DRENMIPA-352654 format. One line per field, with one value per residue (C-alpha): residue number from 1; y, z, x; residue in one letter. Coordinates in steps of 0.1 Angstrom, whole numbers, plus 5000, padded with zeros to 4 digits. Example, Ala and Ser with C-alpha at 12.3 -4.5 7.8 and 13.67 -1.06 7.14 Angstrom:
% residues 2
i <- c(1,2)
v <- c(4955,4989)
w <- c(5078,5071)
u <- c(5123,5137)
aa <- c(A,S)
END
This chain:
% residues 208
i <- c(1,2,3,4,5,6,7,8,9,10,11,12,13,14,15,16,17,18,19,20,21,22,23,24,25,26,27,28,29,30,31,32,33,34,35,36,37,38,39,40,41,42,43,44,45,46,47,48,49,50,51,52,53,54,55,56,57,58,59,60,61,62,63,64,65,66,67,68,69,70,71,72,73,74,75,76,77,78,79,80,81,82,83,84,85,86,87,88,89,90,91,92,93,94,95,96,97,98,99,100,101,102,103,104,105,106,107,108,109,110,111,112,113,114,115,116,117,118,119,120,121,122,123,124,125,126,127,128,129,130,131,132,133,134,135,136,137,138,139,140,141,142,143,144,145,146,147,148,149,150,151,152,153,154,155,156,157,158,159,160,161,162,163,164,165,166,167,168,169,170,171,172,173,174,175,176,177,178,179,180,181,182,183,184,185,186,187,188,189,190,191,192,193,194,195,196,197,198,199,200,201,202,203,204,205,206,207,208)
v <- c(7645,7610,7590,7559,7525,7504,7499,7528,7533,7537,7504,7483,7512,7515,7478,7479,7509,7494,7461,7480,7501,7478,7441,7435,7450,7432,7399,7410,7421,7387,7368,7386,7375,7400,7418,7452,7482,7489,7510,7516,7544,7571,7596,7600,7562,7558,7585,7570,7535,7547,7565,7532,7514,7539,7523,7489,7456,7450,7422,7445,7473,7449,7437,7472,7484,7454,7461,7498,7489,7465,7491,7516,7492,7474,7503,7534,7565,7598,7611,7581,7585,7621,7611,7582,7588,7583,7553,7534,7541,7532,7498,7492,7495,7531,7553,7588,7604,7583,7590,7627,7624,7603,7628,7656,7638,7630,7666,7676,7648,7670,7693,7665,7648,7680,7690,7686,7667,7661,7699,7699,7687,7665,7693,7710,7678,7670,7706,7703,7669,7677,7707,7682,7675,7643,7638,7636,7631,7593,7593,7618,7597,7566,7586,7597,7561,7542,7568,7593,7568,7593,7574,7588,7587,7575,7575,7581,7576,7540,7518,7488,7506,7519,7485,7469,7494,7489,7451,7458,7475,7448,7474,7487,7518,7544,7580,7598,7612,7577,7563,7590,7583,7546,7553,7579,7553,7544,7578,7586,7554,7551,7543,7511,7502,7509,7486,7457,7463,7459,7429,7408,7406,7404,7375,7397,7430,7462,7480,7515)
w <- c(1491,1505,1500,1478,1494,1463,1439,1417,1384,1367,1379,1347,1326,1350,1347,1309,1308,1332,1313,1281,1294,1319,1311,1346,1364,1340,1353,1389,1380,1364,1395,1420,1426,1430,1448,1435,1456,1482,1512,1544,1526,1552,1551,1589,1595,1568,1583,1618,1605,1587,1618,1638,1612,1612,1617,1629,1611,1593,1618,1648,1632,1625,1661,1676,1652,1661,1698,1692,1674,1701,1728,1709,1708,1675,1651,1647,1664,1664,1694,1715,1706,1718,1750,1758,1783,1774,1797,1781,1746,1758,1769,1734,1723,1711,1718,1733,1700,1680,1706,1702,1664,1664,1687,1664,1634,1653,1665,1628,1616,1607,1587,1569,1560,1546,1523,1486,1480,1443,1437,1451,1437,1455,1470,1483,1499,1515,1528,1545,1560,1573,1592,1618,1644,1637,1602,1577,1539,1541,1561,1537,1508,1523,1526,1490,1479,1500,1507,1479,1453,1435,1406,1405,1441,1446,1483,1485,1522,1520,1525,1510,1478,1475,1482,1456,1429,1438,1433,1399,1388,1404,1420,1454,1471,1448,1456,1452,1417,1405,1420,1403,1370,1372,1380,1352,1328,1352,1351,1353,1373,1398,1426,1408,1404,1441,1449,1430,1445,1479,1468,1455,1491,1511,1509,1524,1505,1522,1536,1552)
u <- c(6892,6888,6920,6917,6913,6917,6945,6957,6938,6972,6986,6983,6996,7026,7034,7032,7056,7081,7081,7088,7117,7135,7140,7155,7126,7102,7115,7109,7073,7067,7081,7059,7023,6995,6979,6991,6998,6971,6969,6949,6931,6931,6960,6962,6963,6989,7011,7008,7015,7046,7058,7054,7075,7104,7138,7126,7119,7086,7079,7084,7064,7035,7035,7035,7008,6986,6991,6983,6950,6941,6948,6926,6896,6900,6903,6924,6909,6928,6909,6918,6955,6954,6936,6961,6988,7024,7029,7001,7015,7050,7036,7024,7061,7063,7092,7087,7096,7072,7044,7050,7049,7017,7000,7011,6996,6964,6961,6962,6939,6909,6930,6949,6916,6901,6930,6923,6955,6949,6952,6988,7021,7045,7066,7035,7022,7056,7058,7024,7031,7066,7053,7042,7069,7087,7073,7101,7103,7101,7069,7054,7065,7048,7016,7019,7024,7000,6972,6973,6985,7008,7024,7059,7074,7110,7119,7156,7155,7142,7172,7154,7147,7183,7199,7176,7186,7222,7216,7200,7232,7254,7276,7284,7270,7254,7249,7215,7225,7233,7200,7180,7198,7190,7154,7149,7136,7108,7092,7063,7057,7085,7060,7052,7089,7095,7066,7081,7115,7099,7078,7107,7120,7088,7063,7036,7029,7040,7010,7008)
aa <- c(M,N,A,P,S,T,S,P,I,W,W,E,D,A,K,K,H,L,R,S,V,D,P,I,L,S,K,I,I,D,S,V,E,E,P,P,L,Q,G,L,G,D,V,V,I,T,M,C,N,A,V,V,G,Q,Q,I,S,A,I,A,A,D,A,I,W,S,R,L,I,H,F,L,G,G,E,F,D,S,S,K,V,L,D,S,D,E,E,S,L,R,N,V,G,L,S,R,M,K,I,R,T,L,K,G,I,C,D,S,A,E,L,L,R,Q,I,E,W,D,S,K,N,Q,N,E,I,Q,S,I,M,T,E,I,W,G,V,G,P,W,T,A,E,M,A,M,I,F,S,L,H,L,P,D,I,L,P,L,G,D,I,G,V,I,R,S,I,E,A,L,E,G,K,G,E,M,N,D,S,E,I,L,E,R,A,E,I,W,K,P,Y,R,T,C,A,V,W,Y,L,W,R,Q,H,D,D,E,P,V,L,Y)
END
C-alpha cells in the first residue's frame, strides 16, 4: 500500500466531531489556519524524519533534516543513507545513535514499503516498526499520524501534547490515566485533536 500524501479523508468529519464534544478544543480549531494535517507520504521518510527530530527543538530538527537532504543530493534516498559513512552523517548533525537507527530503517525500507498497513491495527503496526533498533513508540506513532493517517492516535510520549492537555485542564502535571480520560471524548479522532494541540503553538504546521 502506498502511504497517502494528501490530507486524511476523515479530516472534516474529525473537526466536526471535536467541535461538538469539546468547546475548548473547538476554539483552538477555529483559531488555527489551515492547511490540515499533511505528511511526507512515504513511511520510511516519515520514520527517518521523526528520528531526526527526537529530543531536539523543531528548529534544530528542520536544520539537520535540510542538511541531510542536501548531503543526499536533494532528495531522500535510503540506499545513499546506507552507503554513507558515519563521519559524513555526523557532520550533518546526527548523533551516533540516530545514525544507527536511520540505517536500520533504511535497511528495512523495502519491507516497510511493501507491508499492507491498512490490514493491521495500531498495536500490530507499532510492533513491526519498533522491531527496528532505536525506533520507539513515539516514532511509530508519528508514522501512523503523518504517513498512514490513522485517525485515533494519542502519543503519550509527546511532551508538547501532554503539556497542552494539562493546559486545557488548567492544572499541573497529569498522569497517563488522567490524560487518557481527558482525551476520551475525542475518540475516534484523537489524531485530529493532537494536530490542533500542536498547531496552537507552532506557526508552521508540524510535518514528518
